[in-house]
C-alpha positions as CSV (number, residue, x, y, z in Angstrom):
1,M,0.1,0.0,0.1
2,L,3.0,2.4,0.5
3,D,4.4,4.1,-2.4
4,R,7.2,1.7,-3.7
5,K,8.8,4.4,-6.0
6,P,12.2,5.8,-4.7
7,R,11.7,9.1,-3.1
8,R,13.1,11.9,-5.0
9,I,14.9,14.0,-2.5
10,E,15.3,16.7,-4.9
11,A,11.5,17.1,-5.2
12,G,11.7,19.4,-2.3
13,V,12.5,23.1,-2.3
14,A,16.1,23.4,-3.5
15,S,17.7,26.0,-1.2
16,S,20.9,26.8,0.4
17,A,19.1,28.0,3.4
18,E,18.2,24.3,4.2
19,P,21.5,23.1,5.7
20,F,21.6,26.4,7.7
21,A,18.2,25.9,9.0
22,Y,19.0,22.6,10.7
23,I,22.4,23.8,11.9
24,A,20.8,26.8,13.3
25,L,18.1,24.9,15.0
26,T,20.6,22.6,16.5
27,S,22.6,25.6,17.8
28,L,19.4,27.0,19.1
29,L,18.7,24.0,21.1
30,A,22.3,24.3,22.8
31,L,21.5,28.0,23.2
32,V,18.0,27.6,25.0
33,Q,19.5,25.0,27.3
34,I,22.2,27.5,28.3
35,V,19.5,30.1,28.8
36,G,17.6,27.5,30.9
37,V,20.6,27.1,33.2
38,A,20.8,30.9,33.8
39,L,17.1,31.1,34.3
40,Y,17.3,28.2,36.8
41,E,20.3,29.5,38.5
42,G,19.9,33.3,38.6
43,A,16.8,34.7,37.2
44,A,14.9,34.8,40.6
45,T,17.6,36.5,42.2
46,F,18.8,38.8,39.5
47,L,15.2,39.9,38.5
48,R,14.0,39.8,42.1
49,L,11.4,37.2,41.3
50,P,9.8,34.6,43.7
51,T,11.1,31.2,43.4
52,T,7.8,30.0,41.8
53,S,7.9,32.7,39.1
54,F,6.9,32.2,35.6
55,L,10.4,32.2,34.3
56,R,11.6,30.0,37.1
57,I,9.6,26.8,36.6
58,R,7.8,27.3,33.3
59,F,10.9,27.0,30.8
60,G,10.9,23.7,29.1
61,F,14.8,23.7,28.7
62,D,15.9,24.4,32.3
63,Q,16.6,20.8,33.5
64,L,20.5,21.3,33.1
65,G,20.2,23.7,35.9
66,H,20.2,21.0,38.2
67,L,23.8,20.5,37.4
68,G,24.7,24.1,38.1
69,W,26.8,26.5,36.0
70,A,30.2,24.5,36.5
71,L,29.0,21.2,35.5
72,S,26.9,22.6,32.7
73,I,29.8,24.3,31.0
74,C,31.9,21.3,31.4
75,W,29.2,19.2,29.7
76,F,29.0,21.6,26.7
77,A,32.8,21.6,26.3
78,I,32.8,17.8,26.4
79,L,29.9,17.8,23.7
80,A,32.1,20.2,21.6
81,L,35.0,17.7,21.7
82,L,32.8,14.7,20.9
83,L,31.4,16.7,18.0
84,V,34.8,17.4,16.6
85,A,35.9,13.7,17.2
86,F,32.6,12.6,15.4
87,H,33.3,14.8,12.4
88,R,36.9,13.5,12.0
89,N,35.7,9.9,12.3
90,K,32.1,10.0,10.8
91,A,32.3,7.2,8.5
92,S,33.7,4.6,11.0
93,V,31.2,5.9,13.6
94,I,28.3,5.5,11.2
95,A,29.6,2.0,10.1
96,S,29.8,0.8,13.8
97,A,26.4,2.3,14.4
98,R,24.9,0.2,11.5
99,R,26.8,-2.9,12.8
100,V,25.3,-2.5,16.4
101,G,21.9,-1.7,14.8
102,R,22.0,-5.1,12.9
103,F,22.8,-6.7,16.2
104,V,20.1,-4.9,18.0
105,T,17.3,-6.0,15.7
106,T,18.4,-9.8,16.3
107,P,16.4,-11.6,18.9
108,L,19.6,-11.7,21.1
109,G,20.5,-8.1,20.6
110,S,16.8,-7.2,21.2
111,L,16.9,-9.1,24.4
112,V,20.2,-7.5,25.6
113,L,18.8,-4.1,25.0
114,V,15.7,-4.7,26.7
115,L,17.3,-6.2,29.8
116,I,19.8,-3.2,29.8
117,S,16.8,-0.7,29.4
118,T,15.0,-2.6,32.2
119,C,17.8,-2.2,34.7
120,L,18.3,1.5,33.7
121,F,14.5,2.2,34.2
122,F,14.3,0.6,37.5
123,S,17.6,2.0,39.0
124,L,16.5,5.5,38.1
125,K,12.9,5.0,39.2
126,N,11.0,8.3,39.7
127,E,10.6,9.7,43.3
128,F,8.1,12.4,42.2
129,V,4.4,11.6,43.0
130,N,1.7,13.9,41.9
131,Q,-1.6,14.4,43.6
132,D,-3.4,11.5,41.7
133,G,-0.6,9.3,42.8
134,S,-0.7,10.3,46.4
135,A,-4.5,9.5,46.4
136,F,-4.1,5.8,45.0
137,L,-3.3,4.3,48.4
138,A,-6.6,5.5,50.0
139,R,-8.6,4.6,46.9
140,F,-7.0,1.1,46.4
141,L,-7.5,0.4,50.2
142,A,-11.1,1.4,50.1
143,D,-12.0,-0.5,46.8
144,V,-9.7,-3.8,46.3
145,P,-10.7,-5.4,49.5
146,T,-14.5,-4.8,48.8
147,K,-14.8,-4.7,45.1
148,G,-11.8,-6.7,43.9
149,A,-10.1,-3.6,42.3
150,H,-10.1,0.1,41.9
151,V,-11.6,0.9,38.5
152,T,-13.1,4.0,36.5
153,H,-14.4,3.9,32.8
154,D,-11.6,6.3,32.0
155,E,-8.7,4.0,32.8
156,M,-10.3,0.4,33.1
157,W,-7.4,-1.9,32.6
158,E,-4.7,0.4,33.8
159,L,-6.4,0.8,37.2
160,Y,-7.6,-2.8,37.3
161,I,-4.1,-4.2,36.9
162,H,-2.4,-1.6,39.1
163,S,-4.6,-2.0,42.0
164,R,-4.9,-5.9,41.7
165,F,-1.0,-6.0,41.3
166,W,-0.5,-3.7,44.3
167,Y,-2.9,-5.7,46.5
168,W,-1.1,-9.0,45.7
169,T,2.4,-7.7,46.3
170,S,1.4,-5.8,49.4
171,M,0.0,-9.0,50.8
172,R,3.0,-11.2,49.8
173,Y,5.9,-8.8,50.0
174,G,4.8,-5.7,51.9
175,W,5.1,-3.5,48.7
176,S,3.7,0.0,48.8
177,V,1.5,1.5,45.9
178,I,4.7,3.3,44.8
179,Q,6.7,0.3,44.6
180,S,4.2,-1.6,42.6
181,H,3.9,1.3,40.2
182,H,7.7,1.5,39.9
183,F,7.9,-2.3,38.9
184,L,5.0,-2.2,36.4
185,S,6.2,1.0,34.8
186,S,9.6,-0.5,34.2
187,M,8.2,-3.6,32.9
188,A,5.9,-1.5,30.4
189,G,9.2,0.3,29.4
190,A,10.8,-3.2,28.7
191,V,8.1,-4.1,26.3
192,F,8.0,-0.4,24.9
193,V,11.8,-0.9,24.1
194,F,11.1,-4.2,22.5
195,I,8.2,-2.8,20.3
196,L,10.3,0.3,19.4
197,I,13.1,-1.8,18.2
198,R,10.7,-3.5,15.7
199,T,9.2,-0.1,14.6
200,C,12.6,1.4,14.0
201,A,13.6,-1.7,11.9
202,L,10.6,-1.3,10.0
203,L,10.7,2.5,9.5
204,L,14.5,2.7,8.7
205,P,16.0,-0.8,8.1
206,N,19.5,0.6,7.3
207,D,19.8,2.6,10.5
208,P,17.4,1.2,13.3
209,L,19.7,2.1,16.1
210,V,20.1,5.8,15.0
211,L,16.3,6.1,14.7
212,L,15.8,4.3,18.1
213,L,18.3,6.7,19.9
214,C,16.5,9.9,18.3
215,V,13.1,8.7,19.6
216,A,14.4,7.7,22.9
217,S,16.1,11.0,23.4
218,G,12.8,12.5,24.3
219,G,11.8,13.3,27.8
220,F,8.5,11.5,27.4
221,M,10.7,8.1,28.3
222,Q,10.3,9.3,31.9
223,L,7.0,7.4,31.8
224,F,9.0,4.1,32.1
225,F,11.3,5.3,35.1
226,G,8.8,4.1,37.6
227,D,6.0,6.9,37.1
228,V,3.3,6.5,39.6
229,E,0.3,7.0,37.3
230,N,-1.8,5.3,34.8
231,Y,-0.2,6.1,31.3
232,T,2.7,3.7,31.2
233,M,0.8,0.6,29.8
234,T,-1.2,2.9,27.6
235,A,1.9,4.4,26.1
236,T,3.1,1.0,25.3
237,L,0.1,-0.1,23.6
238,I,-0.1,3.2,21.7
239,L,3.3,2.3,20.2
240,L,2.0,-1.1,19.6
241,Y,-1.0,0.3,17.8
242,L,1.4,2.4,15.6
243,F,3.6,-0.5,14.8
244,C,0.7,-2.6,13.7
245,A,-0.6,0.2,11.5
246,L,2.7,0.7,9.9
247,V,2.9,-3.0,9.2
248,Y,-0.6,-2.9,7.7
249,L,0.1,-0.2,5.4
250,R,2.8,-2.5,4.1
251,G,0.4,-5.0,3.3
252,K,1.6,-7.4,5.9
253,C,-1.3,-7.9,8.0
254,P,-5.2,-7.4,7.9
255,I,-6.8,-4.1,9.1
256,A,-8.3,-6.0,12.1
257,V,-4.8,-6.1,13.5
258,P,-4.3,-2.4,14.2
259,S,-8.1,-2.2,15.1
260,A,-7.7,-4.5,17.8
261,A,-4.5,-2.8,19.1
262,L,-6.2,0.4,19.3
263,A,-9.3,-1.0,21.1
264,I,-6.9,-2.8,23.6
265,A,-5.4,0.7,24.2
266,I,-8.6,2.5,24.5
267,T,-9.7,0.1,27.2
268,F,-6.4,0.8,29.1
269,H,-7.0,4.6,29.1
270,L,-9.4,6.6,27.1
271,L,-6.7,9.1,25.9
272,A,-5.9,6.6,23.2
273,G,-9.3,7.6,21.8
274,F,-7.8,10.6,20.3
275,L,-6.0,8.1,17.9
276,L,-9.5,7.2,16.4
277,P,-9.2,9.4,13.4
278,S,-5.8,7.8,12.5
279,L,-7.7,4.4,12.6
280,V,-10.5,5.9,10.3
281,Y,-7.8,6.9,7.9
282,L,-6.6,3.2,7.8
283,C,-10.2,2.2,7.1
284,W,-10.4,4.8,4.3
285,C,-7.2,3.2,2.8
286,E,-8.6,-0.4,3.2
287,F,-11.9,0.6,1.6
288,R,-10.1,2.1,-1.4
289,Q,-8.0,-0.9,-2.0
290,R,-10.4,-3.9,-0.8
291,G,-14.0,-2.7,-0.3
292,W,-16.1,-2.5,2.8
293,R,-16.0,-6.2,4.1
294,P,-12.5,-6.1,5.7
295,V,-13.3,-2.6,7.0
296,A,-16.5,-4.1,8.5
297,L,-14.3,-6.8,10.1
298,G,-11.9,-4.4,11.5
299,L,-14.5,-2.2,13.1
300,T,-16.4,-5.4,14.3
301,T,-13.1,-6.4,16.0
302,W,-12.6,-3.0,17.6
303,S,-16.3,-3.0,18.8
304,V,-16.2,-6.4,20.3
305,I,-13.0,-5.7,22.2
306,I,-14.4,-2.4,23.6
307,G,-17.9,-4.1,24.4
308,G,-16.2,-6.9,25.9
309,A,-14.4,-4.7,28.5
310,L,-17.3,-2.7,29.4
311,V,-19.4,-6.0,29.9
312,F,-16.3,-7.6,32.0
313,F,-16.3,-4.6,34.3
314,D,-20.1,-4.3,34.5
315,H,-19.8,-7.7,36.2
316,H,-17.0,-6.5,38.3
317,N,-18.5,-3.6,40.2
318,L,-18.2,-0.9,37.4
319,P,-21.7,-0.8,35.9
320,I,-22.0,0.4,32.4
321,A,-24.9,2.7,33.5
322,D,-22.2,4.8,35.3
323,L,-20.2,5.4,32.1
324,F,-22.0,8.7,31.2
325,Y,-22.4,10.1,34.7
326,K,-19.1,9.1,36.4
327,S,-16.7,9.1,33.5
328,H,-14.2,12.2,33.7
329,A,-13.8,11.8,30.0
330,L,-17.5,12.5,29.4
331,G,-17.6,15.4,31.8
332,H,-19.4,13.4,34.5
333,G,-22.8,13.7,32.8
334,G,-22.0,15.6,29.7
335,H,-20.3,18.7,31.3
336,I,-17.4,18.3,28.7
337,L,-16.8,22.3,28.7
338,L,-15.6,21.9,32.3
339,M,-12.9,19.5,31.1
340,L,-11.4,21.7,28.5
341,A,-8.8,24.2,29.1
342,R,-9.3,27.9,29.2
343,P,-7.3,29.6,26.5
344,S,-4.7,31.9,27.8
345,A,-1.2,33.0,26.7
346,T,0.2,31.6,30.0
347,Y,-1.4,28.3,29.7
348,Y,-0.2,27.7,26.1
349,W,3.1,28.9,26.8
350,Q,3.4,26.2,29.5
351,Q,2.1,23.5,27.2
352,L,4.5,24.6,24.4
353,N,7.5,24.3,27.2
354,L,6.0,20.8,28.1
355,L,6.2,19.8,24.6
356,A,9.8,21.0,24.4
357,L,10.5,18.9,27.6
358,L,8.7,15.8,26.3
359,F,10.1,15.9,22.7
360,P,12.8,18.5,22.1
361,G,13.4,17.6,18.6
362,F,9.9,18.8,17.6
363,I,11.4,21.9,16.2
364,F,12.7,19.9,13.3
365,V,9.2,19.8,11.9
366,I,9.6,23.5,10.8
367,P,12.2,22.9,8.1
368,L,10.7,19.6,7.3
369,L,7.4,21.5,6.2
370,V,9.1,24.6,4.9
371,F,11.4,22.7,2.6
372,R,8.7,20.1,1.7
373,R,10.9,17.2,2.8
374,I,7.8,14.9,4.1
375,H,6.7,12.8,1.2
376,W,2.9,12.5,2.0
377,D,2.6,8.7,1.4
378,P,0.1,6.8,3.5
379,Q,2.8,6.1,6.2
380,N,3.4,9.8,6.8
381,R,-0.4,10.7,6.4
382,F,-0.9,8.2,9.2
383,L,1.6,9.6,11.6
384,A,0.6,13.0,11.0
385,I,-3.1,12.4,11.8
386,A,-2.3,10.5,14.9
387,T,0.4,13.4,15.9
388,I,-2.2,16.1,15.1
389,F,-5.0,14.7,17.1
390,L,-2.9,14.0,20.2
391,L,-1.7,17.6,19.9
392,L,-5.4,18.5,19.9
393,L,-5.7,16.6,23.2
394,Q,-2.7,18.6,24.6
395,A,-4.2,21.8,23.5
396,T,-7.8,21.4,24.6
397,W,-7.9,19.1,27.6
398,N,-7.4,20.9,30.7
399,A,-4.4,20.0,33.0
400,Q,-6.4,19.9,36.3
401,L,-3.1,19.2,38.3
402,G,-1.3,21.9,36.5
403,V,0.7,21.6,33.2
404,Y,3.9,20.1,34.7
405,N,2.2,17.9,37.4
406,D,0.1,16.4,34.5
407,W,2.9,15.9,32.0
408,N,2.2,12.1,31.8
409,L,-1.1,13.0,30.5
410,Y,0.2,14.6,27.4
411,A,3.3,12.3,27.1
412,A,1.9,10.1,24.4
413,V,1.9,12.9,21.8
414,A,5.6,12.6,21.6
415,I,5.5,9.0,20.3
416,P,4.0,9.4,16.8
417,F,5.4,13.0,16.7
418,S,8.9,11.8,17.1
419,L,8.5,8.9,14.7
420,L,7.3,11.2,12.0
421,V,10.0,14.0,12.6
422,W,13.0,11.7,12.9
423,T,12.1,9.2,10.4
424,N,11.7,12.0,7.6
425,V,15.0,13.9,8.8
426,L,16.7,10.8,8.7
427,T,15.5,9.6,5.1
428,N,14.5,12.9,3.4
429,V,17.0,15.3,4.2
430,R,20.5,15.6,2.6
431,F,23.3,18.2,3.4
432,R,26.9,17.7,4.1
433,L,26.8,18.3,7.9
434,K,23.4,16.5,8.5
435,A,25.1,13.7,10.6
436,E,26.7,16.1,12.8
437,A,23.7,18.4,13.1
438,V,21.3,15.2,13.9
439,A,24.0,13.7,16.3
440,T,24.3,16.9,18.2
441,A,20.6,17.4,18.5
442,V,20.1,14.1,19.7
443,V,22.8,14.2,22.5
444,L,21.4,17.6,23.6
445,A,17.9,16.3,23.8
446,G,18.9,13.0,25.3
447,S,21.2,14.6,28.0
448,H,18.5,17.1,29.0
449,S,15.9,14.4,29.2
450,L,18.4,12.3,31.3
451,V,19.1,15.1,33.7
452,W,15.1,15.4,34.2
453,I,14.9,11.8,35.0
454,V,17.8,11.5,37.4
455,S,16.6,14.8,39.2
456,N,13.3,13.2,39.8
457,R,15.0,10.1,41.0
458,L,17.3,12.1,43.4
459,F,15.2,15.0,44.5
460,G,11.8,13.9,43.8
461,F,10.5,17.0,41.9
462,L,9.9,18.1,38.2
């Protein structure tokens, strides 16, 4: 179903400004991180602002401030030396990355990377707990002994598994709610990494490791470092849906497979419902190719999974009759407007900064669009639709705990967005210093995300 013709890179806008645009944006990424250190370290004192000022905590690139000026300067100096070394040995480094990439896509290589990732996830597990996470213990204690599990229609399987797992581990090992979430988050991360390996091998078979590192450089990976919330398994299932959809677009599985994957994701958390327009696009593609019968089968599969989950929980103390009146997503009786964000410059500035924290590489979508480097084949259309509607979630759904405290609600947008941006940067962009620009951007983004993760482990705050 994908366009099998070779992509003509020269079909984009031929301009000498294109290399400059990528180099300039990479330099900008470094500059704003330096500014972030300055704001973190000195803005409150120099400008005589309170420690909770707009500048102090609402800047998406301020995480290196945890290192302080001395370590930050050392890090940028090391990065400059690494860049020079990479430039001088680019061919050998790229060849080595491809050899490692081929190993990683083998069963043994995938297992090794998954095990390493799992150890990293669990050793740097998050000590920050937001208001919802702090309330889990009381809710679990109230519902699990009497109802068997704590469940709502908004997060059916996520809450069911988390509450049941906590109950079992607390009885057997004395684990707390936080400990049980740490474990399940890391396990979800292990599965996520495995699926990401397969997805990168599918999208970029010659350089899967490079694409994997690009995607994993985003701060959204914090989800798998012991996040005490109900979005980790959902994020993994969202990636599974994207993978199944990409396999379908290559004609290697029926449309019922991505339909089933998305339905399962929705039964874990309703935020996955924002991906329904992307499934509609797949159905449209299927209808054009094969008619309505396979589309009907795919939609039937989707409906059976959703309906089956509702019926199961209806018989486990979550009546279907409560769906409209007790669901947060449905506004507790249709009061949807109360759930939507109230537009303001401050709110959207915070959301933009959160997006920069979750996926710093989003800035590269600008030159991709300006120079028309995205070839609008079914794959890119699908990823774009998935990205746009998850961005719509971020733009419209109110962060009731505050934007930064609710970061994990919006983290899923980085998954299709990063796949869309990095795949097209790595395949459709050609200029002499591209490898240097991409490598620098990924290291900058990855180091920023890592400092965020480590600071949450050591200090327990965002």
